[in-house]
C-alpha positions in Angstrom: -16.0 6.1 -23.4 -14.6 6.3 -27.2 -11.5 5.5 -28.6 -10.9 9.0 -29.4 -10.1 11.1 -26.8 -10.2 14.9 -27.0 -7.0 16.9 -26.3 -6.8 20.0 -24.5 -7.1 23.3 -26.2 -4.2 24.0 -28.2 -3.3 27.3 -26.0 -3.6 25.3 -23.1 -1.2 21.8 -24.1 2.3 23.6 -23.6 1.0 24.7 -20.3 -0.5 21.3 -19.3 3.5 19.8 -20.1 4.8 22.3 -18.4 2.4 21.4 -15.2 3.2 18.2 -15.0 6.8 18.7 -15.5 6.7 20.3 -11.9 4.9 17.5 -10.8 7.8 14.9 -12.0 10.5 17.2 -10.3 9.0 17.6 -7.2 8.0 13.9 -6.6 11.4 13.0 -8.2 12.8 15.2 -5.2 10.6 13.4 -2.8 11.2 9.9 -4.0 14.9 10.3 -4.3 14.6 11.0 -0.2 12.7 7.9 0.1 15.6 5.2 -0.1 17.0 6.7 2.5 14.7 7.8 5.3 15.1 4.4 7.3 18.8 4.5 7.2 19.5 8.0 7.6 16.7 7.4 10.8 19.3 5.2 12.1 22.2 6.8 11.3 21.8 9.7 13.1 20.0 8.2 16.3 16.3 8.6 15.6 13.5 5.8 16.6 10.9 4.8 13.7 8.3 6.8 15.6 9.9 9.7 15.0 10.3 9.4 11.5 6.9 8.3 11.4 5.4 11.2 13.0 7.7 13.7 10.8 5.9 12.1 7.4 2.5 12.8 9.6 3.2 16.2 10.4 4.4 16.9 6.7 0.6 15.3 5.9 -0.9 17.3 8.3 0.4 20.6 6.6 -0.9 18.9 3.1 -4.4 18.9 4.6 -4.1 21.8 6.3 -3.0 23.9 3.2 -4.1 21.9 0.0 -7.8 23.6 -0.6 -6.0 27.0 0.0 -3.2 26.2 -2.4 -6.0 25.0 -4.9 -8.2 27.9 -4.7 -5.4 30.2 -5.0 -4.2 28.5 -8.7 -7.6 29.5 -9.7 -7.7 33.1 -8.3 -4.2 34.2 -8.7 -3.0 31.9 -11.5 -1.0 28.5 -11.6 2.6 30.5 -12.0 2.6 32.2 -8.6 1.5 29.6 -7.0 4.4 26.8 -8.5 6.6 29.5 -7.9 6.1 30.2 -4.1 6.0 26.5 -3.4 9.3 25.4 -5.3 11.0 28.5 -3.6 9.9 27.1 0.1 10.6 23.3 -0.8 14.3 23.9 -2.1 14.7 25.9 0.9 13.3 23.6 3.7 15.4 20.7 2.1 18.6 22.3 1.3 18.3 23.1 5.5 17.3 19.7 6.0 20.2 18.4 4.2 22.6 20.6 6.4 20.9 19.7 9.5 21.3 16.0 8.6 24.8 16.7 7.7 25.1 17.8 11.4 23.3 14.9 13.1 25.6 12.3 11.3 28.4 14.0 12.9 27.2 13.9 16.0 26.8 17.9 16.6 22.9 18.6 16.3 21.2 15.1 18.2 18.2 14.2 20.3 15.4 16.5 20.7 17.1 19.1 18.9 17.7 17.2 16.0 14.3 16.0 15.7 12.4 18.9 16.3 14.6 20.6 13.3 13.4 17.5 11.1 9.7 18.1 11.9 10.4 21.6 10.9 12.2 21.3 7.9 10.9 17.7 6.4 7.5 18.1 8.2 6.3 21.7 7.7 8.1 23.3 5.2 8.5 20.4 2.6 4.9 19.3 3.3 3.4 22.7 3.2 5.2 23.3 -0.5 4.7 20.1 -1.9 1.1 20.2 -0.9 0.4 23.0 -3.9 1.9 21.1 -6.9 -0.6 18.0 -7.3 -3.4 20.6 -6.1 -2.6 22.9 -8.8 -1.7 20.3 -11.6 -5.3 18.7 -11.2 -7.3 21.7 -10.9 -5.6 22.8 -13.9 -6.3 20.0 -15.6 -10.0 19.7 -14.6 -10.4 23.1 -15.8 -9.0 22.7 -19.8 -10.4 19.1 -20.1 -14.1 18.9 -21.7 -15.3 15.2 -21.1 -15.3 12.0 -19.3 -12.1 10.6 -21.4 -10.1 13.5 -21.7 -10.6 14.2 -17.9 -9.4 10.5 -17.3 -6.6 10.7 -19.4 -5.2 13.8 -17.8 -5.8 12.7 -14.4 -3.8 9.4 -15.5 -1.2 11.9 -16.6 -0.6 13.3 -13.4 -0.4 9.7 -11.9 2.0 8.3 -14.9 4.3 11.5 -14.1 4.4 11.0 -10.3 4.8 6.8 -11.1 8.3 8.0 -13.4 9.4 10.2 -10.9 8.8 7.3 -8.4 11.4 5.0 -10.3 13.6 7.9 -11.1 13.9 8.7 -7.7 14.4 5.2 -6.6 17.2 4.9 -8.7 18.4 8.4 -8.5 18.3 7.9 -4.5 19.6 4.1 -4.3 22.3 5.0 -6.7 23.8 8.2 -5.2 23.2 6.4 -1.0 25.8 4.1 -2.3 28.1 7.0 -2.1 27.0 8.0 1.1 23.5 9.2 2.7 24.4 12.7 2.3 24.8 12.7 -1.3 21.1 12.3 -2.3 20.4 14.6 0.9 22.3 17.1 -1.2 20.9 16.3 -4.8 17.3 17.0 -3.7 17.4 20.8 -3.0 19.5 21.2 -6.3 16.6 19.3 -8.6 14.0 21.5 -6.6 16.1 24.9 -7.6 16.1 23.6 -11.1 12.5 23.3 -11.5 12.2 26.6 -9.7 14.1 28.1 -12.3 12.3 26.2 -15.1 9.3 27.2 -14.0 9.8 31.0 -13.5 11.4 30.9 -16.7 8.8 29.0 -19.0 5.6 28.5 -17.2 3.1 31.5 -18.6 0.8 33.5 -16.4 -2.7 33.6 -17.0 -4.3 36.9 -17.7 -6.5 38.1 -15.5 -10.0 37.2 -17.7 -8.8 33.5 -17.4 -9.3 33.2 -13.6 -11.8 33.0 -11.4 -12.2 35.7 -8.8 -14.1 33.9 -6.0 -13.5 30.3 -6.3 -15.8 27.8 -4.4 -15.1 25.7 -1.6 -16.2 22.0 -1.6 -17.1 20.4 1.5 -16.0 17.1 2.5 -19.6 15.9 3.0 -21.2 17.0 -0.4 -23.0 14.0 -1.3 -21.4 14.2 -4.8 -18.3 13.5 -3.4 -17.7 12.0 -0.3 -17.8 8.5 -1.5 -14.6 9.0 -3.6 -12.9 10.9 -0.7 -13.7 8.2 2.0 -12.1 5.3 -1.1 -9.0 7.6 -1.5 -8.7 7.6 2.2 -8.6 3.9 2.5 -6.8 3.6 -0.5 -4.1 5.8 0.4 -4.2 4.7 4.1 -3.0 1.1 3.2 -0.4 2.7 0.8 1.0 4.9 3.9 1.5 1.7 6.1 3.9 0.2 3.3 5.8 3.3 1.9 7.4 4.5 5.0 8.1 0.8 6.4 9.5 -0.8 2.9 12.8 0.0 4.2 12.6 -1.0 7.5 11.4 -4.3 6.2 14.1 -4.6 4.0 16.6 -4.2 6.3 15.5 -5.9 9.0 14.3 -9.3 6.8 17.5 -9.1 4.8 20.0 -7.9 7.7 21.7 -5.0 5.7 23.7 -2.0 6.2 22.6 1.5 5.7 23.9 2.1 2.2 22.7 -1.5 1.2 19.3 -0.5 2.7 19.1 2.2 0.4 20.2 0.5 -2.5 17.6 -2.3 -2.2 14.7 0.2 -0.7 15.3 2.3 -4.2 14.9 -1.3 -6.0 11.6 -1.7 -4.3 10.2 1.6 -5.0 11.2 1.1 -8.4 9.0 -2.2 -8.8 6.4 0.1 -7.9 7.0 2.9 -9.9 7.2 0.5 -12.6 3.5 -0.9 -12.1 2.3 2.2 -11.5 3.2 3.5 -14.8 2.6 0.6 -16.7 -1.1 1.4 -15.3 -1.4 4.8 -16.1 0.3 4.7 -19.4 -1.3 1.3 -20.5 -4.4 0.0 -18.6 -5.8 3.1 -17.9 -5.8 4.9 -21.4 -6.3 1.5 -23.4 -9.0 0.2 -21.1 -11.4 2.8 -21.6 -13.1 2.1 -18.1 -15.0 4.6 -16.1 -13.4 6.3 -12.9 -15.7 3.6 -10.8 -14.0 0.6 -12.5 -10.8 1.8 -12.3 -11.3 2.2 -8.6 -13.0 -1.4 -8.4 -10.1 -3.1 -10.3 -7.0 -1.4 -9.1 -8.0 -2.0 -5.3 -8.5 -5.5 -5.4 -4.9 -5.7 -7.3 -3.1 -3.6 -4.8 -4.9 -5.7 -2.2 -3.1 -9.0 -3.7 -0.3 -7.1 -3.7 0.2 -6.2 -0.1 -0.9 -9.7 0.8 2.3 -11.0 -1.1 4.3 -8.5 1.1 3.2 -10.6 4.7 5.2 -13.7 4.2 9.0 -13.2 4.3 9.6 -14.3 0.6 13.2 -12.6 0.5 14.4 -9.8 -2.0 12.1 -11.3 -5.0 9.3 -11.8 -2.8 9.2 -8.0 -1.8 10.1 -6.8 -5.5 7.3 -9.0 -7.0 4.5 -7.8 -4.4 5.8 -4.1 -4.8 5.6 -4.7 -8.7 1.9 -5.9 -8.1 0.7 -3.2 -5.2 1.9 -0.4 -7.8 -0.1 -1.7 -11.1 -3.0 -1.9 -8.9 -2.7 2.0 -7.1 -1.9 2.6 -10.7 -5.0 1.6 -11.8 -7.1 2.9 -9.3 -5.8 6.5 -8.2 -6.9 7.7 -11.6 -10.5 6.8 -10.5 -10.2 8.3 -7.2 -9.0 11.7 -8.6 -11.4 12.0 -12.4 -14.7 10.5 -10.5 -15.5 13.5 -8.8 -14.4 16.1 -10.7 -17.0 14.7 -13.4 -19.6 16.0 -10.8 -18.6 19.9 -10.0 -18.5 22.7 -11.9 -15.4 24.9 -13.1 -15.4 27.1 -9.8 -15.5 24.4 -7.5 -12.6 22.3 -9.2 -9.9 24.1 -7.7 -11.4 23.7 -4.1 -12.0 19.9 -5.0 -8.4 19.3 -6.3 -7.3 21.4 -2.8 -9.9 18.3 -1.1 -8.9 15.3 -2.4 -5.2 16.3 -1.9 -5.9 17.1 1.7 -7.8 13.6 1.8 -4.7 11.9 0.5 -2.5 14.0 3.4 -4.7 13.2 5.9 -4.3 9.5 5.4 -0.1 10.3 5.8 -0.9 12.2 9.1 -2.3 8.7 10.2 -0.6 6.0 8.7 3.0 6.4 9.2 2.6 6.8 13.2 0.0 3.8 13.4 2.4 2.2 11.0 5.4 2.4 12.4 3.8 1.5 16.1 2.6 -1.6 14.8 5.6 -2.5 13.4 7.4 -2.0 16.6 4.8 -4.8 17.7 5.5 -7.3 15.0 7.0 -6.4 11.6 4.2 -7.9 9.4 1.6 -6.5 11.4 1.2 -3.1 9.5 1.1 -4.8 6.3 -1.6 -7.4 7.2 -3.7 -4.0 8.2 -3.1 -2.5 5.0 -4.5 -5.7 2.9 -7.3 -5.8 5.6 -8.3 -2.3 4.7 -8.1 -2.1 1.2 -10.3 -5.6 1.4 -12.9 -3.8 3.2 -12.6 -0.9 0.7 -12.9 -3.4 -2.3 -16.3 -4.4 0.0 -17.5 -0.9 -0.1 -16.8 -0.2 -4.0 -19.0 -3.0 -4.5 -21.7 -2.2 -2.4 -22.2 1.5 -2.5 -24.5 3.1 -5.1 -22.2 5.9 -6.2 -19.8 3.1 -7.8 -22.6 0.3 -9.1 -24.3 3.1 -11.3 -22.0 5.9 -13.2 -24.0 8.8 -13.1 -24.0 10.7 -16.3 -22.9 14.2 -15.9 -22.2 17.0 -18.5 -19.1 18.9 -17.9 -18.7 22.6 -17.7 -16.4 23.7 -20.6 -13.5 25.5 -19.5 -13.2 29.0 -20.2 
């Protein structure tokens, strides 16, 4: 790659910023919830596996709907898709906050409470959030014209996710100090602001810029399946850690609910700092190809997860999350950008949906499996996650797709 990176067309630049803003706000909302998931579960009397299953259901909805959202974003336009997604997300999280409040007061308990968690946080929010990164990735693939610009654009999506991780960890952890209900209320407010922002500012594409019949992409397509397998493995390992870090912190440090929320926010903040550092500095400055980003990032992330296996206290957990975030942040643009270089413009929406669905599939499996392993031994899911990344590093070093970068001319945007 050269140091000179062509920018998207001038007319696309403001829209790219708005789409990235949408990614930031939806992940800010999600990450604001993450620090309080573990203490909230215990406050309302739900078991670890029930929270794990709730997250898995949300991920299953991502798998089921991502390709649909991706192709719709190409055929109907980005604005209708994002407005619909944010409307659903705001409604689902507002009702989730209300149900959680009823659960904390003991009005709704047991099976009914669990079922409402599955419906609102699982099905509703999972369906909504799957539209946003899918739409962003398809749009960036549509307006970038070479490998360097494509990788940099996909890194931009990851960077705003990392910034949202930092901001959400700070906001969620800080608000949790005033009570678990406060961040729960903040989330639908954030999403409502985002909805208004998109409805007022995002341009709707004219018909000639859309693709009437976007093509679907098979997960078994020889051009893309090695990347999908790499992404599946990488995000499975991440899913083990992401849902369990709150439980690890609470159990290892013997903290109460509010302190757990605040400290978990600090751990997620460390991971977010690593991710942003990778995608704002390492990815654009290194000029590495997608395969190199994947190979280097996987090794670094494996090291970070390995540091979490022994109980090294709070400093050790923060350090391990920082290193893991650095590795994941380096690898992610390789996963998202790599296959886009090998497919046509008509396939970009389907591919974006497929990569998002692959990510979602890992969170169908990982939270439930991770919480089940945690019940056996708290360190066991961390050991498994580390082993998964080591296996991925071996695969990346051996498979021909990652040993030699194919040269591919990109289809210019219409």
